[in-house]
PDB file of N, CA, C and O in Angstrom:
ATOM      1  N   UNK A   1      20.213  29.879  26.362  1.00  0.00           N
ATOM      2  CA  UNK A   1      21.647  30.100  26.577  1.00  0.00           C
ATOM      3  C   UNK A   1      22.322  30.530  25.273  1.00  0.00           C
ATOM      4  O   UNK A   1      23.094  31.489  25.247  1.00  0.00           O
ATOM      5  N   UNK A   2      22.018  29.809  24.198  1.00  0.00           N
ATOM      6  CA  UNK A   2      22.614  30.169  22.907  1.00  0.00           C
ATOM      7  C   UNK A   2      22.254  31.587  22.513  1.00  0.00           C
ATOM      8  O   UNK A   2      23.075  32.315  21.955  1.00  0.00           O
ATOM      9  N   UNK A   3      20.994  31.986  22.813  1.00  0.00           N
ATOM     10  CA  UNK A   3      20.555  33.339  22.465  1.00  0.00           C
ATOM     11  C   UNK A   3      21.452  34.367  23.138  1.00  0.00           C
ATOM     12  O   UNK A   3      21.827  35.361  22.517  1.00  0.00           O
ATOM     13  N   UNK A   4      21.796  34.143  24.391  1.00  0.00           N
ATOM     14  CA  UNK A   4      22.652  35.085  25.111  1.00  0.00           C
ATOM     15  C   UNK A   4      24.028  35.163  24.455  1.00  0.00           C
ATOM     16  O   UNK A   4      24.592  36.248  24.313  1.00  0.00           O
ATOM     17  N   UNK A   5      24.560  34.024  24.060  1.00  0.00           N
ATOM     18  CA  UNK A   5      25.884  34.002  23.421  1.00  0.00           C
ATOM     19  C   UNK A   5      25.846  34.745  22.097  1.00  0.00           C
ATOM     20  O   UNK A   5      26.724  35.557  21.805  1.00  0.00           O
ATOM     21  N   UNK A   6      24.818  34.461  21.293  1.00  0.00           N
ATOM     22  CA  UNK A   6      24.715  35.134  19.995  1.00  0.00           C
ATOM     23  C   UNK A   6      24.531  36.626  20.183  1.00  0.00           C
ATOM     24  O   UNK A   6      25.122  37.423  19.454  1.00  0.00           O
ATOM     25  N   UNK A   7      23.707  37.015  21.164  1.00  0.00           N
ATOM     26  CA  UNK A   7      23.485  38.440  21.428  1.00  0.00           C
ATOM     27  C   UNK A   7      24.794  39.108  21.831  1.00  0.00           C
ATOM     28  O   UNK A   7      25.092  40.214  21.380  1.00  0.00           O
ATOM     29  N   UNK A   8      25.581  38.437  22.686  1.00  0.00           N
ATOM     30  CA  UNK A   8      26.854  39.019  23.128  1.00  0.00           C
ATOM     31  C   UNK A   8      27.789  39.198  21.944  1.00  0.00           C
ATOM     32  O   UNK A   8      28.405  40.253  21.791  1.00  0.00           O
ATOM     33  N   UNK A   9      27.899  38.168  21.103  1.00  0.00           N
ATOM     34  CA  UNK A   9      28.783  38.245  19.940  1.00  0.00           C
ATOM     35  C   UNK A   9      28.290  39.313  18.980  1.00  0.00           C
ATOM     36  O   UNK A   9      29.086  40.059  18.408  1.00  0.00           O
ATOM     37  N   UNK A  10      26.962  39.387  18.801  1.00  0.00           N
ATOM     38  CA  UNK A  10      26.402  40.373  17.873  1.00  0.00           C
ATOM     39  C   UNK A  10      26.682  41.788  18.357  1.00  0.00           C
ATOM     40  O   UNK A  10      27.034  42.662  17.565  1.00  0.00           O
ATOM     41  N   UNK A  11      26.525  42.015  19.664  1.00  0.00           N
ATOM     42  CA  UNK A  11      26.778  43.345  20.209  1.00  0.00           C
ATOM     43  C   UNK A  11      28.263  43.674  20.157  1.00  0.00           C
ATOM     44  O   UNK A  11      28.648  44.822  19.937  1.00  0.00           O
ATOM     45  N   UNK A  12      29.103  42.642  20.365  1.00  0.00           N
ATOM     46  CA  UNK A  12      30.549  42.870  20.397  1.00  0.00           C
ATOM     47  C   UNK A  12      31.104  43.035  18.985  1.00  0.00           C
ATOM     48  O   UNK A  12      32.030  43.815  18.762  1.00  0.00           O
ATOM     49  N   UNK A  13      30.528  42.291  18.024  1.00  0.00           N
ATOM     50  CA  UNK A  13      31.011  42.357  16.643  1.00  0.00           C
ATOM     51  C   UNK A  13      29.863  42.726  15.705  1.00  0.00           C
ATOM     52  O   UNK A  13      29.763  42.205  14.594  1.00  0.00           O
ATOM     53  N   UNK A  14      28.996  43.634  16.167  1.00  0.00           N
ATOM     54  CA  UNK A  14      27.828  44.021  15.375  1.00  0.00           C
ATOM     55  C   UNK A  14      28.223  44.592  14.024  1.00  0.00           C
ATOM     56  O   UNK A  14      27.642  44.224  13.003  1.00  0.00           O
ATOM     57  N   UNK A  15      29.213  45.496  14.004  1.00  0.00           N
ATOM     58  CA  UNK A  15      29.620  46.127  12.749  1.00  0.00           C
ATOM     59  C   UNK A  15      30.117  45.083  11.752  1.00  0.00           C
ATOM     60  O   UNK A  15      29.826  45.173  10.559  1.00  0.00           O
ATOM     61  N   UNK A  16      30.871  44.087  12.244  1.00  0.00           N
ATOM     62  CA  UNK A  16      31.411  43.057  11.346  1.00  0.00           C
ATOM     63  C   UNK A  16      30.279  42.246  10.734  1.00  0.00           C
ATOM     64  O   UNK A  16      30.308  41.935   9.543  1.00  0.00           O
ATOM     65  N   UNK A  17      29.272  41.899  11.551  1.00  0.00           N
ATOM     66  CA  UNK A  17      28.138  41.124  11.044  1.00  0.00           C
ATOM     67  C   UNK A  17      27.356  41.941  10.032  1.00  0.00           C
ATOM     68  O   UNK A  17      26.877  41.407   9.031  1.00  0.00           O
ATOM     69  N   UNK A  18      27.226  43.238  10.291  1.00  0.00           N
ATOM     70  CA  UNK A  18      26.489  44.101   9.360  1.00  0.00           C
ATOM     71  C   UNK A  18      27.172  44.123   8.005  1.00  0.00           C
ATOM     72  O   UNK A  18      26.503  44.135   6.971  1.00  0.00           O
ATOM     73  N   UNK A  19      28.504  44.128   8.000  1.00  0.00           N
ATOM     74  CA  UNK A  19      29.232  44.117   6.730  1.00  0.00           C
ATOM     75  C   UNK A  19      28.928  42.831   5.969  1.00  0.00           C
ATOM     76  O   UNK A  19      28.750  42.861   4.751  1.00  0.00           O
ATOM     77  N   UNK A  20      28.868  41.699   6.677  1.00  0.00           N
ATOM     78  CA  UNK A  20      28.577  40.423   6.022  1.00  0.00           C
ATOM     79  C   UNK A  20      27.156  40.438   5.470  1.00  0.00           C
ATOM     80  O   UNK A  20      26.910  39.959   4.363  1.00  0.00           O
ATOM     81  N   UNK A  21      26.225  40.987   6.240  1.00  0.00           N
ATOM     82  CA  UNK A  21      24.821  41.025   5.799  1.00  0.00           C
ATOM     83  C   UNK A  21      24.679  41.932   4.580  1.00  0.00           C
ATOM     84  O   UNK A  21      23.981  41.594   3.624  1.00  0.00           O
ATOM     85  N   UNK A  22      25.344  43.085   4.618  1.00  0.00           N
ATOM     86  CA  UNK A  22      25.260  44.014   3.496  1.00  0.00           C
ATOM     87  C   UNK A  22      25.865  43.408   2.240  1.00  0.00           C
ATOM     88  O   UNK A  22      25.394  43.659   1.131  1.00  0.00           O
ATOM     89  N   UNK A  23      26.917  42.606   2.419  1.00  0.00           N
ATOM     90  CA  UNK A  23      27.558  41.988   1.275  1.00  0.00           C
ATOM     91  C   UNK A  23      26.619  40.942   0.671  1.00  0.00           C
ATOM     92  O   UNK A  23      26.970  40.295  -0.316  1.00  0.00           O
TER      93      UNK A  23
END
């Protein structure tokens, strides 16, 4: 269940997460 939630958030805010990872 958590995997689905994280996947949804990642797909919805993928660009934002990428900025954090790049930083």
